[in-house]
N, CA, C, O and the ligand as a Tripos MOL2 file, in Angstrom:
@<TRIPOS>MOLECULE
protein
  261   259    66     0     0
PROTEIN
NO_CHARGES

@<TRIPOS>ATOM
      1 N          99.7320    4.9940  -87.1210 N.3       1 MET1
      2 CA         98.7820    5.4600  -88.1430 C.3       1 MET1
      3 C          99.0070    4.6810  -89.4410 C.2       1 MET1
      4 O         100.1380    4.4320  -89.8600 O.2       1 MET1
      5 N          97.8870    4.3100  -90.0530 N.am      2 THR2
      6 CA         97.9570    3.6060  -91.3220 C.3       2 THR2
      7 C          97.5150    4.5510  -92.4290 C.2       2 THR2
      8 O          96.4770    5.2050  -92.3270 O.2       2 THR2
      9 N          98.3070    4.6150  -93.4770 N.am      3 LYS3
     10 CA         97.9380    5.4540  -94.6130 C.3       3 LYS3
     11 C          97.6280    4.5420  -95.7840 C.2       3 LYS3
     12 O          98.4710    3.7640  -96.2300 O.2       3 LYS3
     13 N          96.3810    4.6560  -96.2810 N.am      4 LEU4
     14 CA         95.9660    3.7790  -97.3720 C.3       4 LEU4
     15 C          95.5530    4.5860  -98.5920 C.2       4 LEU4
     16 O          95.0130    5.6860  -98.4780 O.2       4 LEU4
     17 N          95.8120    4.0270  -99.7400 N.am      5 SER5
     18 CA         95.3170    4.5910 -100.9840 C.3       5 SER5
     19 C          94.1070    3.7680 -101.4130 C.2       5 SER5
     20 O          94.1950    2.5460 -101.5290 O.2       5 SER5
     21 N          92.9790    4.4360 -101.6500 N.am      6 VAL6
     22 CA         91.7490    3.7740 -102.0820 C.3       6 VAL6
     23 C          91.2740    4.4660 -103.3610 C.2       6 VAL6
     24 O          90.4960    5.4190 -103.3060 O.2       6 VAL6
     25 N          91.7500    3.9780 -104.5160 N.am      7 PRO7
     26 CA         91.5020    4.6840 -105.7700 C.3       7 PRO7
     27 C          90.0250    4.8850 -106.0990 C.2       7 PRO7
     28 O          89.6610    5.8620 -106.7520 O.2       7 PRO7
     29 N          89.1690    3.9540 -105.6450 N.am      8 GLU8
     30 CA         87.7530    4.0660 -106.0060 C.3       8 GLU8
     31 C          86.9690    5.0160 -105.1050 C.2       8 GLU8
     32 O          85.7900    5.2760 -105.3460 O.2       8 GLU8
     33 N          87.6180    5.5240 -104.0820 N.am      9 MET9
     34 CA         86.9230    6.4590 -103.1950 C.3       9 MET9
     35 C          86.8380    7.8200 -103.8800 C.2       9 MET9
     36 O          87.8470    8.5020 -104.0630 O.2       9 MET9
     37 N          85.6190    8.2010 -104.2540 N.am     10 SER10
     38 CA         85.5120    9.4050 -105.0650 C.3      10 SER10
     39 C          84.4670   10.3890 -104.5910 C.2      10 SER10
     40 O          84.4070   11.5040 -105.1100 O.2      10 SER10
     41 N          83.6480   10.0270 -103.6350 N.am     11 CYS11
     42 CA         82.6160   10.9660 -103.1870 C.3      11 CYS11
     43 C          82.2730   10.7150 -101.7270 C.2      11 CYS11
     44 O          82.8220    9.8190 -101.0850 O.2      11 CYS11
     45 N          81.3560   11.5240 -101.2200 N.am     12 ASN12
     46 CA         80.9960   11.4300  -99.8050 C.3      12 ASN12
     47 C          80.3380   10.1110  -99.4420 C.2      12 ASN12
     48 O          80.3930    9.6720  -98.2930 O.2      12 ASN12
     49 N          79.7180    9.4850 -100.4250 N.am     13 CYS13
     50 CA         79.0790    8.2120 -100.0930 C.3      13 CYS13
     51 C          80.1270    7.1150  -99.8980 C.2      13 CYS13
     52 O          79.9600    6.2480  -99.0400 O.2      13 CYS13
     53 N          81.2000    7.1450 -100.6840 N.am     14 CYS14
     54 CA         82.3180    6.2160 -100.4530 C.3      14 CYS14
     55 C          82.9060    6.4820  -99.0720 C.2      14 CYS14
     56 O          83.2170    5.5620  -98.3160 O.2      14 CYS14
     57 N          83.0480    7.7720  -98.7690 N.am     15 LYS15
     58 CA         83.6220    8.1700  -97.5050 C.3      15 LYS15
     59 C          82.8350    7.5780  -96.3410 C.2      15 LYS15
     60 O          83.4100    7.0320  -95.3990 O.2      15 LYS15
     61 N          81.5040    7.6960  -96.4210 N.am     16 SER16
     62 CA         80.7370    7.2060  -95.2780 C.3      16 SER16
     63 C          80.7140    5.6860  -95.2430 C.2      16 SER16
     64 O          80.6790    5.1020  -94.1600 O.2      16 SER16
     65 N          80.7320    5.0220  -96.4120 N.am     17 SER17
     66 CA         80.7620    3.5650  -96.2980 C.3      17 SER17
     67 C          82.1150    3.0670  -95.8110 C.2      17 SER17
     68 O          82.1800    2.0780  -95.0810 O.2      17 SER17
     69 N          83.1900    3.7300  -96.1990 N.am     18 ILE18
     70 CA         84.5070    3.3470  -95.6820 C.3      18 ILE18
     71 C          84.5930    3.6050  -94.1800 C.2      18 ILE18
     72 O          85.1730    2.8190  -93.4310 O.2      18 ILE18
     73 N          84.0130    4.7050  -93.7660 N.am     19 GLU19
     74 CA         83.9940    5.0070  -92.3350 C.3      19 GLU19
     75 C          83.2690    3.9050  -91.5590 C.2      19 GLU19
     76 O          83.7150    3.4780  -90.4930 O.2      19 GLU19
     77 N          82.1410    3.4540  -92.1180 N.am     20 LYS20
     78 CA         81.3800    2.3790  -91.4580 C.3      20 LYS20
     79 C          82.1930    1.0910  -91.3830 C.2      20 LYS20
     80 O          82.1860    0.4030  -90.3620 O.2      20 LYS20
     81 N          82.8890    0.7690  -92.4650 N.am     21 ILE21
     82 CA         83.6950   -0.4610  -92.4950 C.3      21 ILE21
     83 C          84.7710   -0.3950  -91.4160 C.2      21 ILE21
     84 O          84.9510   -1.3400  -90.6470 O.2      21 ILE21
     85 N          85.4820    0.7280  -91.3670 N.am     22 VAL22
     86 CA         86.5810    0.8560  -90.3980 C.3      22 VAL22
     87 C          86.0460    0.8710  -88.9710 C.2      22 VAL22
     88 O          86.6090    0.2270  -88.0860 O.2      22 VAL22
     89 N          84.9610    1.6040  -88.7490 N.am     23 LYS23
     90 CA         84.4010    1.6690  -87.3930 C.3      23 LYS23
     91 C          83.7580    0.3550  -86.9760 C.2      23 LYS23
     92 O          83.5880    0.0910  -85.7860 O.2      23 LYS23
     93 N          83.4000   -0.4650  -87.9520 N.am     24 GLY24
     94 CA         82.9100   -1.7940  -87.6380 C.3      24 GLY24
     95 C          84.0180   -2.6920  -87.0900 C.2      24 GLY24
     96 O          83.7570   -3.6520  -86.3660 O.2      24 GLY24
     97 N          85.2470   -2.3650  -87.4470 N.am     25 ILE25
     98 CA         86.3980   -3.1240  -86.9510 C.3      25 ILE25
     99 C          86.8510   -2.5510  -85.6060 C.2      25 ILE25
    100 O          87.1180   -3.2900  -84.6590 O.2      25 ILE25
    101 N          86.9300   -1.2410  -85.5450 N.am     26 ASP26
    102 CA         87.3440   -0.5720  -84.3130 C.3      26 ASP26
    103 C          86.4950    0.6970  -84.1590 C.2      26 ASP26
    104 O          86.6880    1.6860  -84.8670 O.2      26 ASP26
    105 N          85.5530    0.6360  -83.2130 N.am     27 ALA27
    106 CA         84.6000    1.7410  -83.0510 C.3      27 ALA27
    107 C          85.2810    3.0530  -82.6750 C.2      27 ALA27
    108 O          84.7230    4.1280  -82.8910 O.2      27 ALA27
    109 N          86.4810    2.9650  -82.1140 N.am     28 SER28
    110 CA         87.1510    4.1950  -81.6960 C.3      28 SER28
    111 C          88.1360    4.7040  -82.7520 C.2      28 SER28
    112 O          88.9290    5.6060  -82.4800 O.2      28 SER28
    113 N          88.0850    4.1280  -83.9500 N.am     29 ALA29
    114 CA         89.0110    4.5270  -85.0070 C.3      29 ALA29
    115 C          88.8500    5.9940  -85.3710 C.2      29 ALA29
    116 O          87.7460    6.5400  -85.3580 O.2      29 ALA29
    117 N          89.9730    6.6170  -85.6940 N.am     30 ARG30
    118 CA         89.9200    7.9940  -86.2040 C.3      30 ARG30
    119 C          90.3880    7.9660  -87.6490 C.2      30 ARG30
    120 O          91.4220    7.3800  -87.9690 O.2      30 ARG30
    121 N          89.6190    8.6010  -88.5090 N.am     31 ILE31
    122 CA         89.8910    8.5110  -89.9430 C.3      31 ILE31
    123 C          89.8960    9.8920  -90.5710 C.2      31 ILE31
    124 O          89.0140   10.7120  -90.3190 O.2      31 ILE31
    125 N          90.9060   10.1320  -91.3920 N.am     32 GLU32
    126 CA         90.9470   11.3710  -92.1760 C.3      32 GLU32
    127 C          90.8900   11.0030  -93.6400 C.2      32 GLU32
    128 O          91.5850   10.0930  -94.0910 O.2      32 GLU32
    129 N          90.0570   11.7160  -94.3810 N.am     33 PHE33
    130 CA         89.8770   11.4110  -95.8110 C.3      33 PHE33
    131 C          90.4160   12.5400  -96.6650 C.2      33 PHE33
    132 O          90.2860   13.7130  -96.3150 O.2      33 PHE33
    133 N          91.0110   12.1880  -97.7690 N.am     34 ASP34
    134 CA         91.2950   13.1700  -98.7900 C.3      34 ASP34
    135 C          90.7610   12.6410 -100.1090 C.2      34 ASP34
    136 O          91.3770   11.7940 -100.7560 O.2      34 ASP34
    137 N          89.6010   13.1590 -100.4920 N.am     35 LEU35
    138 CA         88.9390   12.6360 -101.6950 C.3      35 LEU35
    139 C          89.7470   12.9160 -102.9520 C.2      35 LEU35
    140 O          89.7330   12.1210 -103.8920 O.2      35 LEU35
    141 N          90.4480   14.0380 -102.9740 N.am     36 GLU36
    142 CA         91.1740   14.3890 -104.1960 C.3      36 GLU36
    143 C          92.3370   13.4640 -104.4760 C.2      36 GLU36
    144 O          92.5920   13.0980 -105.6230 O.2      36 GLU36
    145 N          93.0410   13.0880 -103.4230 N.am     37 THR37
    146 CA         94.1980   12.2030 -103.6270 C.3      37 THR37
    147 C          93.8330   10.7380 -103.3900 C.2      37 THR37
    148 O          94.6570    9.8470 -103.5980 O.2      37 THR37
    149 N          92.5760   10.4880 -102.9480 N.am     38 HIS38
    150 CA         92.0900    9.1330 -102.6580 C.3      38 HIS38
    151 C          92.8770    8.4610 -101.5420 C.2      38 HIS38
    152 O          93.0560    7.2430 -101.5360 O.2      38 HIS38
    153 N          93.3430    9.2730 -100.5990 N.am     39 LEU39
    154 CA         94.1080    8.7290  -99.4850 C.3      39 LEU39
    155 C          93.3030    8.8040  -98.2020 C.2      39 LEU39
    156 O          92.5360    9.7430  -97.9900 O.2      39 LEU39
    157 N          93.4850    7.8000  -97.3440 N.am     40 ILE40
    158 CA         92.9020    7.8830  -96.0140 C.3      40 ILE40
    159 C          93.9600    7.5890  -94.9540 C.2      40 ILE40
    160 O          94.8050    6.7100  -95.1210 O.2      40 ILE40
    161 N          93.8920    8.3340  -93.8790 N.am     41 ASN41
    162 CA         94.7230    8.0920  -92.7070 C.3      41 ASN41
    163 C          93.8460    7.4840  -91.6420 C.2      41 ASN41
    164 O          92.7970    8.0340  -91.3050 O.2      41 ASN41
    165 N          94.2650    6.3580  -91.1110 N.am     42 ILE42
    166 CA         93.4520    5.6720  -90.1050 C.3      42 ILE42
    167 C          94.2600    5.4700  -88.8460 C.2      42 ILE42
    168 O          95.3750    4.9490  -88.8840 O.2      42 ILE42
    169 N          93.6920    5.8840  -87.7320 N.am     43 GLU43
    170 CA         94.2880    5.5870  -86.4310 C.3      43 GLU43
    171 C          93.3620    4.6230  -85.7270 C.2      43 GLU43
    172 O          92.2540    4.9950  -85.3380 O.2      43 GLU43
    173 N          93.7990    3.3930  -85.5580 N.am     44 CYS44
    174 CA         92.9580    2.4080  -84.8780 C.3      44 CYS44
    175 C          93.8120    1.2430  -84.4020 C.2      44 CYS44
    176 O          95.0270    1.2110  -84.5960 O.2      44 CYS44
    177 N          93.1370    0.2860  -83.7730 N.am     45 ASN45
    178 CA         93.8550   -0.8560  -83.2010 C.3      45 ASN45
    179 C          94.0240   -1.9970  -84.1890 C.2      45 ASN45
    180 O          94.7140   -2.9710  -83.8880 O.2      45 ASN45
    181 N          93.4170   -1.9020  -85.3470 N.am     46 ALA46
    182 CA         93.4770   -3.0050  -86.3010 C.3      46 ALA46
    183 C          94.7470   -2.9190  -87.1510 C.2      46 ALA46
    184 O          95.2950   -1.8380  -87.3660 O.2      46 ALA46
    185 N          95.2020   -4.0810  -87.6290 N.am     47 SER47
    186 CA         96.3850   -4.0960  -88.4860 C.3      47 SER47
    187 C          96.0380   -3.6490  -89.9060 C.2      47 SER47
    188 O          94.8720   -3.6350  -90.3030 O.2      47 SER47
    189 N          97.0580   -3.2910  -90.6470 N.am     48 GLU48
    190 CA         96.8680   -2.9000  -92.0550 C.3      48 GLU48
    191 C          96.1750   -4.0070  -92.8310 C.2      48 GLU48
    192 O          95.2680   -3.7550  -93.6240 O.2      48 GLU48
    193 N          96.6170   -5.2440  -92.5910 N.am     49 VAL49
    194 CA         96.0710   -6.3820  -93.3350 C.3      49 VAL49
    195 C          94.5660   -6.5330  -93.0620 C.2      49 VAL49
    196 O          93.7840   -6.7950  -93.9760 O.2      49 VAL49
    197 N          94.1800   -6.3650  -91.8130 N.am     50 THR50
    198 CA         92.7680   -6.4680  -91.4350 C.3      50 THR50
    199 C          91.9510   -5.3850  -92.1350 C.2      50 THR50
    200 O          90.8790   -5.6550  -92.6760 O.2      50 THR50
    201 N          92.4660   -4.1690  -92.1190 N.am     51 LEU51
    202 CA         91.7460   -3.0530  -92.7440 C.3      51 LEU51
    203 C          91.6080   -3.2750  -94.2450 C.2      51 LEU51
    204 O          90.5270   -3.1080  -94.8100 O.2      51 LEU51
    205 N          92.7090   -3.6510  -94.8840 N.am     52 ILE52
    206 CA         92.7000   -3.8280  -96.3270 C.3      52 ILE52
    207 C          91.7460   -4.9460  -96.7380 C.2      52 ILE52
    208 O          91.0220   -4.8110  -97.7250 O.2      52 ILE52
    209 N          91.7400   -6.0500  -95.9880 N.am     53 SER53
    210 CA         90.8630   -7.1410  -96.4040 C.3      53 SER53
    211 C          89.3950   -6.7980  -96.1440 C.2      53 SER53
    212 O          88.5240   -7.2120  -96.9090 O.2      53 SER53
    213 N          89.1080   -6.0480  -95.0770 N.am     54 ALA54
    214 CA         87.7220   -5.6350  -94.8260 C.3      54 ALA54
    215 C          87.2370   -4.6900  -95.9310 C.2      54 ALA54
    216 O          86.0950   -4.7910  -96.3780 O.2      54 ALA54
    217 N          88.0960   -3.7840  -96.3650 N.am     55 LEU55
    218 CA         87.7120   -2.8550  -97.4290 C.3      55 LEU55
    219 C          87.5130   -3.6000  -98.7470 C.2      55 LEU55
    220 O          86.5760   -3.3260  -99.4960 O.2      55 LEU55
    221 N          88.3950   -4.5300  -99.0100 N.am     56 LYS56
    222 CA         88.3250   -5.2980 -100.2440 C.3      56 LYS56
    223 C          87.0230   -6.1190 -100.3100 C.2      56 LYS56
    224 O          86.3880   -6.2380 -101.3580 O.2      56 LYS56
    225 N          86.6620   -6.6710  -99.1600 N.am     57 GLU57
    226 CA         85.4150   -7.4350  -99.0620 C.3      57 GLU57
    227 C          84.1990   -6.6170  -99.4960 C.2      57 GLU57
    228 O          83.2460   -7.1540 -100.0600 O.2      57 GLU57
    229 N          84.2470   -5.3180  -99.2270 N.am     58 LYS58
    230 CA         83.1340   -4.4370  -99.5750 C.3      58 LYS58
    231 C          83.3510   -3.7310 -100.9070 C.2      58 LYS58
    232 O          82.6080   -2.8120 -101.2510 O.2      58 LYS58
    233 N          84.3470   -4.1470 -101.6460 N.am     59 GLY59
    234 CA         84.5310   -3.6330 -102.9970 C.3      59 GLY59
    235 C          85.5010   -2.4910 -103.1510 C.2      59 GLY59
    236 O          85.6070   -1.9090 -104.2310 O.2      59 GLY59
    237 N          86.2230   -2.1510 -102.0740 N.am     60 TYR60
    238 CA         87.2160   -1.0760 -102.1870 C.3      60 TYR60
    239 C          88.6300   -1.6520 -102.1710 C.2      60 TYR60
    240 O          89.1000   -2.1340 -101.1400 O.2      60 TYR60
    241 N          89.2930   -1.6020 -103.3010 N.am     61 GLU61
    242 CA         90.6950   -1.9880 -103.3680 C.3      61 GLU61
    243 C          91.4980   -0.9470 -102.5850 C.2      61 GLU61
    244 O          91.3500    0.2550 -102.8060 O.2      61 GLU61
    245 N          92.3340   -1.4110 -101.6820 N.am     62 ALA62
    246 CA         93.1470   -0.4760 -100.8980 C.3      62 ALA62
    247 C          94.5690   -0.9770 -100.8410 C.2      62 ALA62
    248 O          94.8170   -2.1830 -100.8610 O.2      62 ALA62
    249 N          95.5100   -0.0370 -100.7710 N.am     63 SER63
    250 CA         96.9030   -0.4470 -100.6060 C.3      63 SER63
    251 C          97.6060    0.5410  -99.6850 C.2      63 SER63
    252 O          97.2180    1.7050  -99.5800 O.2      63 SER63
    253 N          98.6380    0.0570  -99.0260 N.am     64 VAL64
    254 CA         99.4140    0.8940  -98.1250 C.3      64 VAL64
    255 C         100.2400    1.8770  -98.9470 C.2      64 VAL64
    256 O         100.8360    1.5140  -99.9610 O.2      64 VAL64
    257 N         100.2630    3.1160  -98.4970 N.am     65 VAL65
    258 CA        101.0490    4.1270  -99.2000 C.3      65 VAL65
    259 C         102.4540    4.1770  -98.6260 C.2      65 VAL65
    260 O         103.2790    4.9680  -99.0810 O.2      65 VAL65
    261 CU         81.0830    7.3530 -103.5290 Cu       66 CU66
@<TRIPOS>BOND
     1     1     2 1
     2     2     3 1
     3     3     4 2
     4     3     5 am
     5     5     6 1
     6     6     7 1
     7     7     8 2
     8     7     9 am
     9     9    10 1
    10    10    11 1
    11    11    12 2
    12    11    13 am
    13    13    14 1
    14    14    15 1
    15    15    16 2
    16    15    17 am
    17    17    18 1
    18    18    19 1
    19    19    20 2
    20    19    21 am
    21    21    22 1
    22    22    23 1
    23    23    24 2
    24    23    25 am
    25    25    26 1
    26    26    27 1
    27    27    28 2
    28    27    29 am
    29    29    30 1
    30    30    31 1
    31    31    32 2
    32    31    33 am
    33    33    34 1
    34    34    35 1
    35    35    36 2
    36    35    37 am
    37    37    38 1
    38    38    39 1
    39    39    40 2
    40    39    41 am
    41    41    42 1
    42    42    43 1
    43    43    44 2
    44    43    45 am
    45    45    46 1
    46    46    47 1
    47    47    48 2
    48    47    49 am
    49    49    50 1
    50    50    51 1
    51    51    52 2
    52    51    53 am
    53    53    54 1
    54    54    55 1
    55    55    56 2
    56    55    57 am
    57    57    58 1
    58    58    59 1
    59    59    60 2
    60    59    61 am
    61    61    62 1
    62    62    63 1
    63    63    64 2
    64    63    65 am
    65    65    66 1
    66    66    67 1
    67    67    68 2
    68    67    69 am
    69    69    70 1
    70    70    71 1
    71    71    72 2
    72    71    73 am
    73    73    74 1
    74    74    75 1
    75    75    76 2
    76    75    77 am
    77    77    78 1
    78    78    79 1
    79    79    80 2
    80    79    81 am
    81    81    82 1
    82    82    83 1
    83    83    84 2
    84    83    85 am
    85    85    86 1
    86    86    87 1
    87    87    88 2
    88    87    89 am
    89    89    90 1
    90    90    91 1
    91    91    92 2
    92    91    93 am
    93    93    94 1
    94    94    95 1
    95    95    96 2
    96    95    97 am
    97    97    98 1
    98    98    99 1
    99    99   100 2
   100    99   101 am
   101   101   102 1
   102   102   103 1
   103   103   104 2
   104   103   105 am
   105   105   106 1
   106   106   107 1
   107   107   108 2
   108   107   109 am
   109   109   110 1
   110   110   111 1
   111   111   112 2
   112   111   113 am
   113   113   114 1
   114   114   115 1
   115   115   116 2
   116   115   117 am
   117   117   118 1
   118   118   119 1
   119   119   120 2
   120   119   121 am
   121   121   122 1
   122   122   123 1
   123   123   124 2
   124   123   125 am
   125   125   126 1
   126   126   127 1
   127   127   128 2
   128   127   129 am
   129   129   130 1
   130   130   131 1
   131   131   132 2
   132   131   133 am
   133   133   134 1
   134   134   135 1
   135   135   136 2
   136   135   137 am
   137   137   138 1
   138   138   139 1
   139   139   140 2
   140   139   141 am
   141   141   142 1
   142   142   143 1
   143   143   144 2
   144   143   145 am
   145   145   146 1
   146   146   147 1
   147   147   148 2
   148   147   149 am
   149   149   150 1
   150   150   151 1
   151   151   152 2
   152   151   153 am
   153   153   154 1
   154   154   155 1
   155   155   156 2
   156   155   157 am
   157   157   158 1
   158   158   159 1
   159   159   160 2
   160   159   161 am
   161   161   162 1
   162   162   163 1
   163   163   164 2
   164   163   165 am
   165   165   166 1
   166   166   167 1
   167   167   168 2
   168   167   169 am
   169   169   170 1
   170   170   171 1
   171   171   172 2
   172   171   173 am
   173   173   174 1
   174   174   175 1
   175   175   176 2
   176   175   177 am
   177   177   178 1
   178   178   179 1
   179   179   180 2
   180   179   181 am
   181   181   182 1
   182   182   183 1
   183   183   184 2
   184   183   185 am
   185   185   186 1
   186   186   187 1
   187   187   188 2
   188   187   189 am
   189   189   190 1
   190   190   191 1
   191   191   192 2
   192   191   193 am
   193   193   194 1
   194   194   195 1
   195   195   196 2
   196   195   197 am
   197   197   198 1
   198   198   199 1
   199   199   200 2
   200   199   201 am
   201   201   202 1
   202   202   203 1
   203   203   204 2
   204   203   205 am
   205   205   206 1
   206   206   207 1
   207   207   208 2
   208   207   209 am
   209   209   210 1
   210   210   211 1
   211   211   212 2
   212   211   213 am
   213   213   214 1
   214   214   215 1
   215   215   216 2
   216   215   217 am
   217   217   218 1
   218   218   219 1
   219   219   220 2
   220   219   221 am
   221   221   222 1
   222   222   223 1
   223   223   224 2
   224   223   225 am
   225   225   226 1
   226   226   227 1
   227   227   228 2
   228   227   229 am
   229   229   230 1
   230   230   231 1
   231   231   232 2
   232   231   233 am
   233   233   234 1
   234   234   235 1
   235   235   236 2
   236   235   237 am
   237   237   238 1
   238   238   239 1
   239   239   240 2
   240   239   241 am
   241   241   242 1
   242   242   243 1
   243   243   244 2
   244   243   245 am
   245   245   246 1
   246   246   247 1
   247   247   248 2
   248   247   249 am
   249   249   250 1
   250   250   251 1
   251   251   252 2
   252   251   253 am
   253   253   254 1
   254   254   255 1
   255   255   256 2
   256   255   257 am
   257   257   258 1
   258   258   259 1
   259   259   260 2
@<TRIPOS>SUBSTRUCTURE
     1 MET1         2 RESIDUE 1 A MET
     2 THR2         6 RESIDUE 1 A THR
     3 LYS3        10 RESIDUE 1 A LYS
     4 LEU4        14 RESIDUE 1 A LEU
     5 SER5        18 RESIDUE 1 A SER
     6 VAL6        22 RESIDUE 1 A VAL
     7 PRO7        26 RESIDUE 1 A PRO
     8 GLU8        30 RESIDUE 1 A GLU
     9 MET9        34 RESIDUE 1 A MET
    10 SER10       38 RESIDUE 1 A SER
    11 CYS11       42 RESIDUE 1 A CYS
    12 ASN12       46 RESIDUE 1 A ASN
    13 CYS13       50 RESIDUE 1 A CYS
    14 CYS14       54 RESIDUE 1 A CYS
    15 LYS15       58 RESIDUE 1 A LYS
    16 SER16       62 RESIDUE 1 A SER
    17 SER17       66 RESIDUE 1 A SER
    18 ILE18       70 RESIDUE 1 A ILE
    19 GLU19       74 RESIDUE 1 A GLU
    20 LYS20       78 RESIDUE 1 A LYS
    21 ILE21       82 RESIDUE 1 A ILE
    22 VAL22       86 RESIDUE 1 A VAL
    23 LYS23       90 RESIDUE 1 A LYS
    24 GLY24       94 RESIDUE 1 A GLY
    25 ILE25       98 RESIDUE 1 A ILE
    26 ASP26      102 RESIDUE 1 A ASP
    27 ALA27      106 RESIDUE 1 A ALA
    28 SER28      110 RESIDUE 1 A SER
    29 ALA29      114 RESIDUE 1 A ALA
    30 ARG30      118 RESIDUE 1 A ARG
    31 ILE31      122 RESIDUE 1 A ILE
    32 GLU32      126 RESIDUE 1 A GLU
    33 PHE33      130 RESIDUE 1 A PHE
    34 ASP34      134 RESIDUE 1 A ASP
    35 LEU35      138 RESIDUE 1 A LEU
    36 GLU36      142 RESIDUE 1 A GLU
    37 THR37      146 RESIDUE 1 A THR
    38 HIS38      150 RESIDUE 1 A HIS
    39 LEU39      154 RESIDUE 1 A LEU
    40 ILE40      158 RESIDUE 1 A ILE
    41 ASN41      162 RESIDUE 1 A ASN
    42 ILE42      166 RESIDUE 1 A ILE
    43 GLU43      170 RESIDUE 1 A GLU
    44 CYS44      174 RESIDUE 1 A CYS
    45 ASN45      178 RESIDUE 1 A ASN
    46 ALA46      182 RESIDUE 1 A ALA
    47 SER47      186 RESIDUE 1 A SER
    48 GLU48      190 RESIDUE 1 A GLU
    49 VAL49      194 RESIDUE 1 A VAL
    50 THR50      198 RESIDUE 1 A THR
    51 LEU51      202 RESIDUE 1 A LEU
    52 ILE52      206 RESIDUE 1 A ILE
    53 SER53      210 RESIDUE 1 A SER
    54 ALA54      214 RESIDUE 1 A ALA
    55 LEU55      218 RESIDUE 1 A LEU
    56 LYS56      222 RESIDUE 1 A LYS
    57 GLU57      226 RESIDUE 1 A GLU
    58 LYS58      230 RESIDUE 1 A LYS
    59 GLY59      234 RESIDUE 1 A GLY
    60 TYR60      238 RESIDUE 1 A TYR
    61 GLU61      242 RESIDUE 1 A GLU
    62 ALA62      246 RESIDUE 1 A ALA
    63 SER63      250 RESIDUE 1 A SER
    64 VAL64      254 RESIDUE 1 A VAL
    65 VAL65      258 RESIDUE 1 A VAL
    66 CU66       261 GROUP 0 **** ****
């Protein structure tokens, strides 16, 4: 499981775009969001580096917690 901090994730629209980004990498990914702490837990086959760079490409700065 990868735990990422995404400070700019603040509402449901961020949530759904992040979900799309992650599922675009691995369609079977499982993602848990916590909007209050801006943390996401991702279970998927992609590496942390892949996830972080894909998110960054779409404007979401992310870092491993
Ligand atoms: Cu949003």
